[in-house]
C-alpha positions as CSV (number, residue, x, y, z in Angstrom):
1,M,161.5,200.7,83.2
2,P,158.1,202.9,84.4
3,A,157.6,204.6,87.5
4,I,154.1,206.0,89.0
5,L,153.8,207.2,91.7
6,F,150.5,207.6,93.9
7,V,149.7,210.6,95.6
8,C,146.9,211.5,99.0
9,L,147.5,213.3,101.7
10,A,148.4,211.5,105.0
11,N,149.3,208.5,102.3
12,R,147.3,206.0,104.7
13,Y,143.7,205.5,102.7
14,R,143.3,206.4,99.2
15,S,147.5,206.3,97.8
16,P,148.7,203.5,99.0
17,L,144.9,201.4,98.4
18,A,145.6,202.8,94.7
19,A,149.0,201.9,95.3
20,A,147.8,198.8,95.5
21,F,145.4,197.8,93.0
22,F,147.9,199.1,90.4
23,C,149.9,196.9,91.4
24,K,147.5,194.1,91.3
25,C,146.9,195.3,88.0
26,L,150.3,194.9,86.4
27,E,151.3,191.3,87.8
28,Q,148.3,190.5,85.2
29,H,150.6,191.7,82.7
30,A,153.2,189.6,82.0
31,D,155.0,192.7,80.1
32,R,154.9,195.2,82.3
33,A,156.1,193.0,85.7
34,D,159.2,195.4,85.6
35,W,157.2,198.8,86.8
36,I,157.9,201.0,89.8
37,V,154.5,201.5,91.9
38,G,154.7,204.0,95.6
39,S,152.8,206.1,96.9
40,A,152.9,208.9,99.4
41,G,151.2,212.3,101.0
42,T,151.7,215.6,100.2
43,W,151.4,216.2,104.4
44,A,152.6,212.9,105.6
45,Q,153.9,212.2,108.6
46,P,156.0,209.1,108.1
47,G,156.1,205.5,109.2
48,L,152.6,205.5,109.7
49,P,150.9,202.4,108.8
50,A,147.7,202.5,106.4
51,D,144.2,203.3,107.6
52,S,142.8,200.1,109.8
53,R,139.9,201.1,107.0
54,A,142.0,201.4,104.4
55,V,143.8,197.3,105.1
56,K,140.4,195.7,105.4
57,D,139.2,197.2,102.2
58,A,142.3,196.3,100.2
59,R,141.9,192.8,102.1
60,E,138.3,192.6,100.4
61,K,140.0,192.9,97.6
62,G,142.7,190.4,97.6
63,L,144.8,192.9,98.8
64,D,147.4,193.4,102.0
65,I,148.6,196.2,102.7
66,K,149.0,196.1,106.5
67,S,153.5,195.8,106.2
68,H,152.7,199.6,104.6
69,R,154.5,203.1,106.5
70,S,153.6,206.5,105.5
71,R,155.5,208.2,103.5
72,P,156.8,212.7,103.1
73,I,156.5,213.4,98.8
74,T,159.9,214.4,98.1
75,A,161.9,216.3,94.9
76,N,163.5,212.9,95.3
77,L,160.7,211.0,94.5
78,L,159.1,213.3,91.9
79,F,162.5,213.5,90.1
80,H,162.6,209.1,89.9
81,S,158.7,209.1,89.2
82,N,157.4,208.9,85.8
83,L,153.9,209.8,86.5
84,V,152.9,211.4,89.4
85,I,148.6,210.5,90.7
86,T,147.2,212.9,93.3
87,M,143.3,212.5,94.6
88,E,143.4,216.5,94.8
89,G,143.2,219.7,92.4
90,G,145.2,221.4,95.7
91,Q,147.4,218.2,95.7
92,K,148.2,218.0,92.4
93,E,148.7,222.2,92.1
94,A,150.9,222.2,95.2
95,L,153.7,219.9,93.9
96,Q,153.6,221.4,90.6
97,V,154.1,225.7,92.3
98,E,157.0,224.0,94.5
99,F,158.0,221.2,92.3
100,P,157.5,222.8,88.3
101,S,160.1,221.5,86.7
102,E,158.0,218.6,87.3
103,S,154.4,219.6,86.8
104,K,154.3,217.8,83.6
105,K,153.8,214.6,84.6
106,I,151.9,215.4,87.6
107,C,147.9,214.9,87.0
108,L,144.8,213.8,89.0
109,L,143.6,209.9,89.2
110,S,139.9,210.9,87.1
111,E,142.2,213.1,84.1
112,A,144.4,210.5,83.4
113,V,141.4,207.5,83.5
114,D,138.5,209.8,82.3
115,G,140.4,213.3,81.2
116,V,138.1,215.3,83.0
117,S,139.3,216.9,86.6
118,Y,137.3,216.0,90.4
119,D,138.5,214.6,93.0
120,I,138.5,211.4,95.7
121,P,137.0,212.9,98.5
122,D,139.3,211.9,101.8
123,P,137.5,209.4,103.8
124,N,137.7,211.6,106.9
125,D,135.8,214.1,105.0
126,R,132.6,213.2,107.2
127,D,130.3,213.7,103.4
128,A,133.2,211.1,102.2
129,S,132.2,207.0,102.6
130,H,135.8,205.0,103.2
131,K,133.7,202.7,101.6
132,D,132.4,205.1,98.7
133,I,136.0,205.9,98.6
134,A,137.5,202.2,97.9
135,K,135.5,201.5,95.4
136,E,135.9,204.4,93.8
137,L,139.5,204.0,93.2
138,F,138.8,200.1,92.0
139,E,137.1,201.5,89.3
140,L,138.6,204.3,88.3
141,I,142.1,202.4,88.0
142,L,140.5,199.3,86.1
143,R,138.4,201.3,83.3
144,G,141.8,203.7,83.3
145,Y,143.9,200.6,83.5
146,E,145.0,200.8,80.3
147,N,145.6,204.9,79.7
148,I,147.4,205.4,82.9
149,C,150.3,202.8,81.6
150,D,150.5,205.2,78.1
151,L,151.4,208.4,80.3
152,A,154.0,206.4,82.3
153,I,155.5,205.2,79.1
154,R,155.3,209.0,77.2
155,N,157.5,210.1,80.1
156,Q,159.2,208.0,80.6
157,R,162.8,209.3,80.1
158,I,167.1,208.3,81.2
159,I,167.2,209.6,84.8
160,D,171.0,210.1,85.4
161,L,171.2,208.3,89.8
162,S,174.5,210.1,90.2
163,S,172.7,213.3,90.4
164,P,168.5,213.8,91.6
165,P,167.6,216.5,93.2
166,S,168.3,217.6,96.6
167,N,165.3,216.5,99.3
């Protein structure tokens, strides 16, 4: 079964929202019910709840992410993912440098959807409105759902669960 990991900085706003909305899209396709979707952060502190703005923005789309807890990216998470989707180019580059064996399956959300590279801003940036970010995430995932699925399926491989990389 394909596994997709959405990645942002703290794993408290963008990646949990993207993962939740992608799961909602998967639910509408019975043939893709067994997919694994998760999220993580490049600088996440483990165990923090989703940002209150993310919880509210998710609820407005019929999603519940109140139980989400942040987690940092690990070699094991990357290894077990067929596709890793980052929100910013710096996150993509950092993961590709730190985990070169996994670099081919790491891409920006904008690349997965539109084939162009641009960042989805952090809601804590002064110039970024969380409402605009949530809207863009939902629109990108809805528009790029099939492309994202195709990328994950193409990257799917048999994983030897008995010898995952060390954390």
